[in-house]
Phi, psi and omega in degrees: 000134179256123180283130178268349180229168177268117181258156180214130175251126181233135175236129185234116172052047181288140172230147183224133173251141171238104190068237177260003185263132174283118182276312174204164177210161175067027180275120179224138173194166177218142176231140174244171182310134178089002184249152178232154177234126175266120183255120182232172179148159180292165175304135180088000181279348174107016180300310179295321179298318179296318180295323177294324175296316181295331180276355181077019180269350176208163181251141178290150175292327178207161179091183185214150175240130182231146174241119182051040175087350181256135180297129181292337179295341179287338180202081182297326180297316179296322180294314181296331180289341183261005185228160168240134183235129174243112178262199181290330177272138184279346180056038178266131179271112190294334183276348177267156174287169178302313180297317181294324177301309183290324178296324177299312181293322179297315180296322180298326181262006179072024180269149181293140180294340179299340180276353184293308183299313178299325180293319177295322177295322182299325181258018175061040177242010180302320180294338181260013188304323183259014179271133174302137187296342180294344180267000181283149172284171179301316180296322178293323177297320179293321177295323177296320177297320179291334179300334177302325183287337176275338187258337190242120177289132175199135183290332185243124176251131175236116185234121182256107182048058186292345183276356182304122178083359183270144172276177185299320181296321180288326175297321178297319177297316178301312180301320180292321179298315180295317180298317180292322178300313180291323179297334179268007177101005179280169176241146180216137171239121187235118174271130184203146171265347183265162178275068180296143176278100178233078186305131177081000182290141171285169182228141174225117181255119181269148171221164181304131177058037175169177179204153174229137180265146179232000000 
Protein backbone atom coordinates (compact mmCIF):
# COMPACT_ATOMS: atom_id res chain seq x y z
CA UNK A 1 0.00 0.00 0.00
CA UNK A 2 1.33 3.40 -0.90
CA UNK A 3 0.53 6.21 1.50
CA UNK A 4 -0.69 9.37 -0.20
CA UNK A 5 -0.36 11.41 3.00
CA UNK A 6 2.06 11.60 5.89
CA UNK A 7 0.64 9.69 8.84
CA UNK A 8 1.73 9.84 12.46
CA UNK A 9 1.03 7.60 15.46
CA UNK A 10 1.72 9.12 18.87
CA UNK A 11 1.53 7.52 22.31
CA UNK A 12 1.89 9.66 25.40
CA UNK A 13 2.50 8.36 28.93
CA UNK A 14 0.53 5.14 28.46
CA UNK A 15 -0.18 2.99 31.50
CA UNK A 16 -1.77 -0.46 31.51
CA UNK A 17 -3.34 -2.53 34.29
CA UNK A 18 -3.94 -6.27 34.11
CA UNK A 19 -6.37 -7.05 36.89
CA UNK A 20 -4.89 -5.19 39.86
CA UNK A 21 -1.32 -5.36 38.56
CA UNK A 22 0.42 -2.47 36.89
CA UNK A 23 1.92 -3.89 33.71
CA UNK A 24 3.65 -0.73 32.51
CA UNK A 25 3.47 3.03 32.83
CA UNK A 26 4.99 6.08 31.21
CA UNK A 27 5.24 4.57 27.73
CA UNK A 28 5.67 7.25 25.07
CA UNK A 29 6.77 7.07 21.44
CA UNK A 30 5.89 8.42 18.01
CA UNK A 31 6.07 6.92 14.52
CA UNK A 32 5.65 8.68 11.19
CA UNK A 33 5.08 7.31 7.69
CA UNK A 34 7.82 4.92 6.65
CA UNK A 35 8.91 4.07 10.20
CA UNK A 36 8.86 0.85 12.22
CA UNK A 37 9.16 0.13 15.94
CA UNK A 38 10.69 -3.07 17.33
CA UNK A 39 8.99 -3.90 20.64
CA UNK A 40 10.95 -6.14 23.01
CA UNK A 41 10.87 -7.22 26.64
CA UNK A 42 10.57 -10.32 28.83
CA UNK A 43 7.40 -12.36 29.14
CA UNK A 44 4.84 -10.45 31.15
CA UNK A 45 6.31 -7.03 30.41
CA UNK A 46 3.22 -5.99 28.46
CA UNK A 47 4.15 -6.27 24.79
CA UNK A 48 0.86 -7.89 23.85
CA UNK A 49 -1.06 -5.52 26.10
CA UNK A 50 0.53 -2.50 24.42
CA UNK A 51 -0.32 -3.82 20.96
CA UNK A 52 -3.92 -4.36 22.04
CA UNK A 53 -4.06 -0.75 23.22
CA UNK A 54 -2.67 0.40 19.87
CA UNK A 55 -5.26 -1.72 18.06
CA UNK A 56 -8.13 -0.19 20.01
CA UNK A 57 -9.00 -3.54 21.58
CA UNK A 58 -8.46 -2.21 25.10
CA UNK A 59 -8.24 1.19 26.75
CA UNK A 60 -5.17 2.49 28.58
CA UNK A 61 -5.38 3.14 32.31
CA UNK A 62 -3.67 6.47 31.65
CA UNK A 63 -2.22 8.37 28.71
CA UNK A 64 -3.43 8.84 25.16
CA UNK A 65 -2.98 7.41 21.66
CA UNK A 66 -3.37 9.75 18.69
CA UNK A 67 -3.44 9.29 14.93
CA UNK A 68 -2.55 12.40 12.97
CA UNK A 69 -3.20 14.47 16.07
CA UNK A 70 -6.67 13.09 16.82
CA UNK A 71 -7.28 10.81 19.80
CA UNK A 72 -8.15 7.32 18.57
CA UNK A 73 -10.55 6.97 21.51
CA UNK A 74 -12.82 9.46 19.75
CA UNK A 75 -13.53 6.97 16.95
CA UNK A 76 -12.29 3.42 17.56
CA UNK A 77 -14.08 2.12 14.46
CA UNK A 78 -12.19 4.51 12.19
CA UNK A 79 -8.93 3.58 13.89
CA UNK A 80 -9.48 -0.17 13.51
CA UNK A 81 -10.29 0.37 9.82
CA UNK A 82 -6.82 1.81 9.23
CA UNK A 83 -4.85 -1.06 10.76
CA UNK A 84 -4.07 -4.76 10.48
CA UNK A 85 -3.43 -6.66 13.70
CA UNK A 86 -1.82 -10.06 14.11
CA UNK A 87 -2.10 -11.47 17.62
CA UNK A 88 -1.20 -14.84 19.08
CA UNK A 89 -4.27 -16.41 17.47
CA UNK A 90 -4.16 -16.81 13.70
CA UNK A 91 -7.92 -16.28 13.26
CA UNK A 92 -8.03 -19.00 10.60
CA UNK A 93 -11.44 -20.57 9.95
CA UNK A 94 -10.77 -24.33 9.69
CA UNK A 95 -13.85 -25.17 7.59
CA UNK A 96 -12.92 -22.72 4.83
CA UNK A 97 -10.22 -23.33 2.25
CA UNK A 98 -6.98 -21.37 2.35
CA UNK A 99 -8.21 -19.18 -0.52
CA UNK A 100 -11.62 -18.65 1.09
CA UNK A 101 -10.03 -17.62 4.38
CA UNK A 102 -7.97 -14.89 2.76
CA UNK A 103 -10.84 -13.81 0.48
CA UNK A 104 -13.05 -13.45 3.58
CA UNK A 105 -10.54 -11.14 5.25
CA UNK A 106 -10.00 -9.16 2.05
CA UNK A 107 -13.74 -8.61 1.64
CA UNK A 108 -14.06 -7.62 5.30
CA UNK A 109 -11.50 -4.85 4.74
CA UNK A 110 -12.82 -3.84 1.33
CA UNK A 111 -9.71 -5.11 -0.47
CA UNK A 112 -9.96 -6.48 -4.04
CA UNK A 113 -10.17 -10.26 -4.38
CA UNK A 114 -7.59 -9.99 -7.16
CA UNK A 115 -4.95 -9.60 -4.46
CA UNK A 116 -5.67 -12.98 -2.87
CA UNK A 117 -3.77 -15.24 -5.28
CA UNK A 118 -0.59 -13.09 -5.35
CA UNK A 119 -0.63 -12.87 -1.54
CA UNK A 120 -0.88 -16.66 -1.20
CA UNK A 121 1.99 -17.04 -3.63
CA UNK A 122 4.03 -14.54 -1.62
CA UNK A 123 3.79 -16.71 1.51
CA UNK A 124 4.26 -19.98 -0.44
CA UNK A 125 0.69 -21.20 0.04
CA UNK A 126 -0.47 -21.19 -3.59
CA UNK A 127 -0.33 -25.03 -3.80
CA UNK A 128 -2.63 -25.25 -0.76
CA UNK A 129 -5.12 -22.64 -1.98
CA UNK A 130 -8.03 -25.10 -2.26
CA UNK A 131 -7.14 -27.12 0.84
CA UNK A 132 -9.42 -26.80 3.87
CA UNK A 133 -7.51 -24.82 6.47
CA UNK A 134 -7.99 -27.54 9.10
CA UNK A 135 -5.29 -29.53 7.34
CA UNK A 136 -2.65 -26.83 7.61
CA UNK A 137 0.34 -27.13 9.92
CA UNK A 138 0.97 -24.49 12.58
CA UNK A 139 3.53 -22.79 10.36
CA UNK A 140 1.18 -22.81 7.37
CA UNK A 141 -1.60 -21.30 9.48
CA UNK A 142 0.76 -18.53 10.54
CA UNK A 143 1.75 -17.90 6.94
CA UNK A 144 -1.94 -17.68 6.00
CA UNK A 145 -2.43 -15.09 8.73
CA UNK A 146 0.54 -13.13 7.36
CA UNK A 147 -0.91 -13.31 3.84
CA UNK A 148 -3.49 -10.77 5.00
CA UNK A 149 -0.71 -8.19 5.18
CA UNK A 150 0.22 -8.86 1.57
CA UNK A 151 -3.38 -8.73 0.34
CA UNK A 152 -5.00 -5.91 2.33
CA UNK A 153 -3.91 -2.24 2.20
CA UNK A 154 -3.68 -0.59 5.63
CA UNK A 155 -1.37 2.20 6.82
CA UNK A 156 -0.70 0.73 10.28
CA UNK A 157 0.58 -2.80 10.93
CA UNK A 158 0.61 -4.27 14.45
CA UNK A 159 2.31 -7.67 14.74
CA UNK A 160 2.58 -9.61 18.00
CA UNK A 161 5.36 -12.23 17.83
CA UNK A 162 4.70 -12.80 14.10
CA UNK A 163 7.57 -15.32 13.75
CA UNK A 164 5.85 -17.94 15.93
CA UNK A 165 5.85 -21.23 14.01
CA UNK A 166 7.69 -19.81 11.00
CA UNK A 167 10.72 -21.40 9.36
CA UNK A 168 13.72 -19.35 8.26
CA UNK A 169 12.41 -18.84 4.72
CA UNK A 170 9.08 -17.54 6.04
CA UNK A 171 10.84 -15.19 8.47
CA UNK A 172 12.70 -13.74 5.48
CA UNK A 173 9.38 -13.18 3.70
CA UNK A 174 8.02 -11.45 6.80
CA UNK A 175 11.03 -9.15 7.00
CA UNK A 176 10.61 -8.26 3.34
CA UNK A 177 6.89 -7.53 3.77
CA UNK A 178 7.54 -5.13 6.65
CA UNK A 179 10.38 -3.42 4.77
CA UNK A 180 8.23 -2.95 1.67
CA UNK A 181 5.31 -1.67 3.74
CA UNK A 182 7.50 1.00 5.34
CA UNK A 183 9.16 1.87 2.03
CA UNK A 184 5.68 2.68 0.69
CA UNK A 185 4.92 4.98 3.62
CA UNK A 186 3.35 2.53 6.05
CA UNK A 187 3.94 2.29 9.80
CA UNK A 188 4.67 -0.94 11.69
CA UNK A 189 4.97 -1.96 15.34
CA UNK A 190 6.45 -5.44 15.73
CA UNK A 191 6.75 -7.35 18.99
CA UNK A 192 9.50 -9.96 18.78
CA UNK A 193 11.92 -12.10 20.77
CA UNK A 194 14.01 -12.68 17.64
CA UNK A 195 16.59 -10.46 16.02
CA UNK A 196 14.38 -9.62 13.06
CA UNK A 197 16.01 -7.63 10.27
CA UNK A 198 14.07 -4.37 10.40
CA UNK A 199 16.53 -1.80 9.02
CA UNK A 200 16.13 1.63 10.53
CA UNK A 201 13.54 0.51 13.07
CA UNK A 202 13.37 2.30 16.40
CA UNK A 203 13.37 0.17 19.54
CA UNK A 204 11.24 0.14 22.67
CA UNK A 205 12.14 -2.27 25.45
CA UNK A 206 9.40 -2.89 28.01
CA UNK A 207 9.92 -3.95 31.60
CA UNK A 208 7.43 -4.45 34.40
CA UNK A 209 5.89 -1.13 35.45
CA UNK A 210 7.95 0.88 33.01
CA UNK A 211 9.72 1.12 29.69
CA UNK A 212 12.92 2.45 28.29
CA UNK A 213 13.43 3.59 24.72
CA UNK A 214 16.58 2.86 22.73
